[in-house]
C-alpha positions as CSV (number, residue, x, y, z in Angstrom):
1,L,55.4,163.4,-55.8
2,T,52.6,161.3,-54.4
3,F,50.9,158.5,-56.1
4,Q,47.7,156.5,-55.5
5,S,48.4,153.1,-54.0
6,S,48.2,150.3,-56.6
7,E,45.2,148.0,-56.4
8,A,45.6,146.7,-59.9
9,M,45.7,143.0,-60.8
10,H,48.3,141.4,-62.9
11,L,47.1,138.9,-65.4
12,L,49.5,136.4,-67.2
13,L,47.8,134.6,-70.0
14,I,49.9,131.6,-71.1
15,R,49.4,129.3,-74.0
16,H,49.9,125.6,-73.4
17,G,53.0,123.8,-74.5
18,Q,53.3,122.0,-77.9
19,S,50.6,119.3,-78.2
20,Q,50.5,116.4,-80.7
21,N,47.8,118.4,-82.6
22,N,50.3,121.4,-82.9
23,I,52.8,119.1,-84.6
24,L,50.1,118.1,-87.1
25,E,49.1,121.6,-87.8
26,A,52.7,122.8,-88.3
27,A,53.3,120.1,-90.8
28,H,50.0,120.4,-92.8
29,G,48.4,123.7,-91.9
30,A,44.7,124.0,-91.0
31,G,42.5,121.9,-93.3
32,D,41.4,118.4,-94.2
33,V,44.6,116.5,-93.4
34,F,44.8,118.2,-90.0
35,N,41.1,117.5,-89.2
36,E,41.3,113.9,-90.3
37,N,44.1,113.2,-87.8
38,R,43.7,115.6,-84.9
39,S,42.9,114.3,-81.4
40,V,40.0,115.5,-79.2
41,D,42.2,116.0,-76.1
42,P,45.8,115.7,-77.1
43,P,48.7,115.5,-74.5
44,L,51.8,117.5,-74.7
45,S,54.5,116.3,-77.1
46,A,58.1,115.7,-75.8
47,L,58.9,119.2,-76.8
48,G,55.8,120.5,-75.1
49,E,56.9,118.8,-71.9
50,L,60.3,120.5,-72.2
51,Q,58.7,123.9,-72.8
52,A,56.5,123.4,-69.7
53,K,59.6,122.7,-67.6
54,M,61.4,125.7,-69.0
55,L,58.4,127.9,-68.2
56,G,58.1,126.5,-64.7
57,A,61.8,127.1,-64.0
58,R,61.9,130.7,-65.3
59,L,58.5,132.0,-64.3
60,G,58.6,130.0,-61.0
61,A,61.9,131.8,-60.1
62,Q,60.3,135.2,-61.2
63,L,57.2,134.7,-59.0
64,Q,58.8,132.9,-56.0
65,R,59.0,135.9,-53.7
66,S,55.5,137.1,-54.7
67,K,53.8,133.7,-54.5
68,K,51.5,134.6,-51.7
69,R,49.7,136.9,-54.2
70,V,49.7,134.3,-57.0
71,R,46.6,132.3,-58.2
72,L,47.1,129.5,-60.7
73,I,44.3,128.6,-63.1
74,C,44.2,126.3,-66.1
75,S,41.6,124.7,-68.4
76,S,40.5,121.1,-68.1
77,M,42.3,120.2,-71.3
78,T,45.2,117.7,-70.8
79,R,47.7,119.9,-72.5
80,A,46.9,122.9,-70.3
81,I,47.1,120.9,-67.1
82,Q,50.4,119.3,-68.0
83,T,51.8,122.7,-68.9
84,I,51.1,124.3,-65.5
85,Q,52.4,121.3,-63.5
86,P,56.1,122.4,-63.3
87,L,55.1,126.0,-62.4
88,S,52.7,124.6,-59.7
89,R,55.5,122.5,-58.3
90,S,58.0,125.3,-58.4
91,L,55.8,127.6,-56.4
92,E,54.2,124.9,-54.3
93,L,50.8,126.2,-55.1
94,S,47.6,124.4,-56.0
95,V,45.9,124.9,-59.3
96,L,42.2,125.7,-60.0
97,V,41.0,123.8,-63.0
98,H,38.4,126.2,-64.4
99,P,35.6,125.1,-66.7
100,D,35.5,128.5,-68.6
101,V,39.0,128.8,-69.9
102,H,39.2,125.9,-72.4
103,E,39.7,126.4,-76.2
104,V,37.0,127.7,-78.5
105,K,34.6,124.8,-79.5
106,G,35.7,122.8,-76.5
107,F,36.3,119.0,-76.9
108,Y,35.1,118.2,-80.4
109,D,35.6,115.4,-82.8
110,T,36.5,115.9,-86.5
111,N,37.2,112.3,-87.6
112,G,34.8,110.0,-85.8
113,R,37.6,108.3,-83.9
114,G,37.3,109.9,-80.4
115,K,34.7,110.7,-77.8
116,A,33.8,114.4,-77.9
117,C,34.4,115.1,-74.3
118,G,37.2,115.7,-71.8
119,C,38.2,113.8,-68.7
120,S,35.5,113.3,-66.0
121,R,36.0,115.0,-62.7
122,A,37.0,111.7,-61.1
123,E,39.6,111.1,-63.9
124,L,41.1,114.5,-63.5
125,A,41.3,114.0,-59.7
126,Q,43.1,110.7,-60.3
127,R,45.5,111.9,-63.0
128,F,46.3,115.2,-61.3
129,P,46.1,114.7,-57.5
130,G,45.9,117.9,-55.5
131,Y,44.3,120.0,-58.3
132,E,41.1,121.7,-57.6
133,V,38.6,120.1,-60.0
134,E,35.4,120.6,-58.2
135,L,34.0,123.1,-60.8
136,I,34.4,120.6,-63.7
137,P,31.2,118.7,-64.5
138,E,31.1,115.2,-63.1
139,S,31.0,113.6,-66.6
140,G,33.6,116.0,-68.1
141,Q,33.2,118.9,-70.5
142,G,32.0,118.6,-74.1
143,C,31.8,120.7,-77.2
144,E,30.2,124.1,-77.8
145,S,29.5,126.5,-80.7
146,C,31.9,129.4,-81.5
147,D,29.2,131.9,-80.4
148,E,29.0,130.1,-77.1
149,G,32.8,130.3,-76.9
150,F,32.7,134.1,-77.4
151,A,30.0,134.4,-74.7
152,R,32.2,132.4,-72.4
153,A,35.1,134.8,-73.1
154,Q,32.9,137.7,-72.1
155,R,32.0,135.9,-68.9
156,V,35.7,135.3,-68.1
157,V,36.6,138.9,-68.7
158,A,33.7,140.0,-66.4
159,M,35.0,137.6,-63.7
160,L,38.6,139.0,-64.0
161,R,37.5,142.6,-63.9
162,S,35.4,141.8,-60.7
163,W,38.7,140.6,-59.1
164,A,40.5,143.9,-60.0
165,V,38.4,146.2,-57.8
166,P,39.3,149.0,-55.3
167,G,40.4,147.5,-52.0
168,A,41.7,144.3,-53.6
169,E,45.4,143.4,-53.3
170,E,47.8,143.5,-56.2
171,D,47.3,139.9,-57.1
172,V,49.0,138.0,-59.9
173,V,46.6,135.7,-61.8
174,V,48.2,133.1,-64.0
175,I,45.9,131.3,-66.5
176,V,47.2,128.6,-68.8
177,S,44.7,128.4,-71.7
178,H,44.7,128.3,-75.6
179,N,45.5,130.5,-78.5
180,D,42.0,131.2,-79.9
181,F,40.5,131.8,-76.5
182,I,43.4,133.9,-75.3
183,G,43.0,136.0,-78.5
184,L,39.3,136.6,-77.6
185,L,40.2,137.5,-74.0
186,G,42.8,140.0,-75.3
187,R,40.4,141.7,-77.6
188,L,37.7,142.0,-75.0
189,L,40.2,143.3,-72.4
190,L,41.9,145.8,-74.7
191,V,39.0,146.9,-77.0
192,P,35.8,146.3,-74.9
193,S,33.9,148.6,-77.3
194,S,34.6,146.3,-80.3
195,S,31.7,144.8,-82.1
196,P,30.5,141.3,-81.0
197,C,31.9,138.3,-82.9
198,S,29.7,135.8,-84.7
199,A,30.7,132.6,-86.5
200,A,27.8,131.6,-88.8
201,G,29.7,128.5,-90.0
202,N,30.8,127.6,-86.5
203,E,34.5,127.8,-87.4
204,P,36.9,129.5,-85.0
205,E,38.6,131.4,-87.9
206,Q,35.3,133.3,-88.4
207,L,35.8,134.9,-84.9
208,F,38.9,136.7,-86.2
209,E,38.0,138.6,-89.4
210,E,40.2,141.7,-88.8
211,S,43.3,140.3,-87.1
212,Y,44.8,137.3,-85.3
213,W,47.3,137.4,-82.5
214,P,49.3,134.1,-82.5
215,M,51.3,132.9,-79.6
216,N,54.2,130.5,-79.2
217,N,53.6,127.4,-77.1
218,T,54.1,128.6,-73.5
219,G,54.2,132.2,-74.7
220,I,53.2,134.7,-72.0
221,S,51.0,137.8,-72.3
222,H,51.0,140.3,-69.4
223,F,48.0,142.5,-68.7
224,I,47.3,144.9,-65.8
225,L,43.6,145.3,-64.9
226,G,42.1,147.9,-62.7
227,C,44.7,150.6,-63.2
228,R,44.4,154.0,-61.5
229,P,46.9,156.2,-63.4
230,P,48.0,159.5,-61.9
231,P,46.9,162.7,-63.5
232,G,48.5,163.3,-66.8
233,A,49.0,159.7,-67.6
234,Y,46.9,157.6,-70.0
235,Q,43.5,157.4,-68.2
236,V,42.8,153.7,-69.0
237,D,42.0,150.8,-66.7
238,T,43.8,148.1,-68.7
239,Y,47.5,148.0,-69.8
240,L,49.1,145.4,-72.0
241,L,52.8,145.2,-70.9
242,Y,53.7,142.5,-73.5
243,W,52.2,139.9,-75.8
244,N,53.7,136.5,-76.5
245,R,56.9,136.8,-74.5
246,S,59.0,133.6,-74.8
247,D,62.4,134.4,-73.5
248,H,62.3,131.4,-71.3
249,L,62.7,129.4,-74.5
250,D,65.4,129.5,-77.2
251,E,65.0,129.2,-80.9
252,A,65.4,125.5,-80.8
253,T,62.5,125.1,-78.5
254,R,60.0,127.7,-79.9
255,S,56.9,126.4,-81.6
256,G,53.2,127.2,-82.1
257,V,53.3,130.1,-84.6
258,Q,52.2,128.1,-87.7
259,L,53.7,130.0,-90.6
260,K,51.9,127.8,-93.1
261,N,48.6,129.3,-91.8
262,V,50.1,132.8,-92.3
263,G,51.1,132.0,-95.9
264,F,54.8,132.7,-95.8
265,M,57.9,130.9,-94.6
266,E,61.0,133.1,-94.7
267,A,60.3,134.7,-91.2
268,A,61.5,131.4,-89.7
269,E,65.0,132.4,-90.5
270,W,65.0,135.7,-88.5
271,A,61.8,136.4,-86.5
272,R,62.5,134.4,-83.3
273,V,59.1,132.7,-83.4
274,G,60.4,129.2,-84.3
275,E,60.4,127.1,-87.4
276,G,56.6,127.0,-87.6
277,G,56.4,124.1,-90.0
278,S,58.5,125.9,-92.6
279,G,61.5,123.5,-92.4
280,K,63.8,126.6,-92.3
281,P,66.3,126.8,-89.5
282,P,67.2,130.2,-88.1
283,K,70.1,132.1,-89.8
284,F,71.3,133.4,-86.5
285,A,72.8,132.1,-83.2
286,E,70.4,132.7,-80.3
287,A,73.2,133.7,-77.8
288,E,74.5,136.2,-80.3
289,V,71.1,137.8,-80.7
290,V,70.2,138.1,-77.0
291,H,73.6,138.6,-75.4
292,R,74.1,141.7,-73.2
293,P,76.9,144.0,-74.5
294,L,79.6,144.7,-71.9
295,D,79.9,148.2,-70.7
296,K,83.3,149.9,-70.7
297,Y,84.1,149.0,-67.1
298,M,83.3,145.4,-67.7
299,C,85.5,145.5,-70.8
300,I,88.4,146.9,-68.8
301,A,87.9,144.3,-66.0
302,T,87.8,141.5,-68.5
303,I,90.9,142.7,-70.3
304,A,92.7,143.1,-67.0
305,L,91.7,139.6,-65.9
306,A,92.8,138.1,-69.2
307,S,96.2,139.9,-68.9
308,A,96.7,138.6,-65.4
309,V,96.0,135.0,-66.5
310,A,98.4,135.4,-69.4
311,V,101.2,136.7,-67.0
312,L,100.7,133.8,-64.6
313,L,100.9,131.3,-67.5
314,L,104.1,132.9,-68.8
315,R,105.7,132.6,-65.3
316,R,105.2,128.9,-65.2
């Protein structure tokens, strides 16, 4: 059998680690209490910092031998830059801080206590030395309408597809972004014929009238763009390999799927998406759920080793 050489591009869309705003939303759900207390540009929480380290360790090891083909990109929001730092250090790669991959609505204020803009270019360069911040406006980024956010998602998808063209190498593009914006990118990548979104009331929830695809903090979604399938296979140019993979975490460190916003709580006990503000701990042990069963040869070897140890102990 002969196959066409692969010129596809791998795209890993990663949600940032848990932020202080995520803690608020898990506790209160979306609504007035959350809006009255949220921050314009929150940092990672202590758990979010741990999630970022766990992501960097696992994904860094995974990509280490392919790092010559890896590009690292993140938004200009503090939580996204902090999330990608351990991965950047693990791979010893620079990060492009891109102005088009921040969350829907951008940097916006809901309580009158914060400036509605992000860090200036100079502030970003000082706080995160070595990061490529040249594309960020000198005075920082501000807010936008939801319709502008959707247009921005269309622009990013067009940019990504332009990178996955015949003759290009099989690059791996890693983007650390935000749940609503990643949801828009996923829809445009997988269902480009879907009708345009519009948010008359300028609320992000209005962009998702049919379905919403939540992600855990530091959850990973893997797309392949520019596919050239062999005859007989599905003749599509985009594949979704997985959505919201979080096996670099355990149940004690998963967060971000806000079950209060879904309207139920019991899934926290079994679904492996975290507690999600429910207050319900899992009714399973993580190691027992994900352990790999021993095959018969491993079982025989284990029994033989245990028997040998027992014999040695008896001879003492």
